[in-house]
N, C-alpha and C positions, 0 to 999 in steps of 0.2 A: 554503441549502446551503453547507456548509463545504468539503467535498471530494467529488469523484465518482471512484470507483474502478470502472472498467468500467460495469456497469449499476446499481451500488449507490451511492446517495446517502448521505453521512454528514452529519448535521445535528445540531441540538441535542437532538432527540428523534426516535425512540427510541434511536438510536445516536450517542453524543456523542464528539466529538474536541475536546479543549481544549488540546493541546500538540503542536507540530510541531518536529521536529529534522531538519535537512537537512545532509548531509555530501557535498560534491562535491570531486573532485580532478582533477588533470591528470597525465599520464604523461610522463616524460622519460627518455631513454636517456643513460647516463653514458658519456662518451668520454674516457679518460685521455689527457693531453697531456704529452709529455716536457718537463720544466723548467717546468711551469705547473700550476695547479690544474685539476681535471677540468672539462671543458665538458659542457653538457647540451643535448641536442637534443629539442625538443618532439615527442612522438609522438602526441598527440591527447588527447581527453578521457578521464579515468579513471572510476572508479566514482562513481555518483551515487545516494546512499541517502536515503530519506525514512522517518522514524519518526513515526507518528501515534499519540498517546496520549490516553486519556480514561477515563471512568468510566461504567458502565452501571448502571441500577437495574432489573433485569429483572422484579422482582416488582411494581413500580409502573408503569413506563412501557415496559417491554419491551427489546428489543435482542438477545436470544439468536438470533433468526432471522437477523438481519444478521451476527452473529458467525459463525454456522455457514456462511452464504454465503461469507464471507471465507475460512474454512477450506477450503471447496470450491475456491475459486480457488487457494489455496496448494497443495492436494493435486494439482490438475491441472497446475500449472506454467504456467497461461495468462499470456499477455502482455496487459496491460490498459491502456487509456488512463487517465491520471490528470489530472483538471482541478481547479484551485483554485476556490473559491467566487466569485472576482471574474471568472471566465471564462478565466483563463490556462491554456493547455494545458501541462502539465508534461512530457509525453512518455509513452512506453510503459514500463510497469513490471511486474515480477513480484513477488509476495509471497514473501519468503524466510523470514519468521518471524512468528508471532503468540504473544504472551505474555499470559496471563490470571492474575489473582489474585483468587480468590473470597474474600470476607470475610463473616462472620456467616451461615453456611450455614443454609438452612431444612431441613425434613424430607426434601426431595427431593434434597439435595446441591447445590443452586444457591445461590450467594451472594446476600445482600441487595444488596450492591454488588460490581461486578466492575471492577477496574482492568485496562486492556488497553493493549498496545502492538503496532501493526502495522508491520512493517519491510518496505519495498519497495526493490528495486534496479532502476535503469534498464536496460532491455534494448533491443536494436536493433529497429527497426520491421519487420524481415524477417518476413513471415508474420503480422504482427499484424493487418492489416486482414482477413485471411481468418478469423482467430479471433473477431473481433467480430461477424461476420455471424450465426453460430449463437446467440450470446448475445442479440443483438437480436431474432432470430426467437423465441427462448424467452420473451423479455419480452413480445412481442406475443401469443404464445400464452397467457401468463398473464393478460393483460388481457382476452382474449376469453372467459375462463371465467366 
């Protein structure tokens, strides 16, 4: 496993991620001082964004189902736990954007290869634990079928 977003595992197949960009910031309040340069007061952690990029080969190894699952997470605005493959918990994130580029379309309009980028932003853990329970129950329901 390369990354885990909620209940979805991203691995080398069928849903590949081969590039990760992370941008994190800190917030400071600017306080002007007479006769000196402005001082800055630390206000806390700023935005923390992760962009996961990769390529799918849906006609040979699949990946469209996982891509649609991620679109469902994005549409619902769910707060999801994100874990890196080495077991490090990255925190709770929401998917803000999914970019797809289909290349060499087949007769059904699906690309032979699909380049994708999933952009996530860190969100507070408020209510996040309550949102994971229905997701886990649906996972267990899917296993029982």
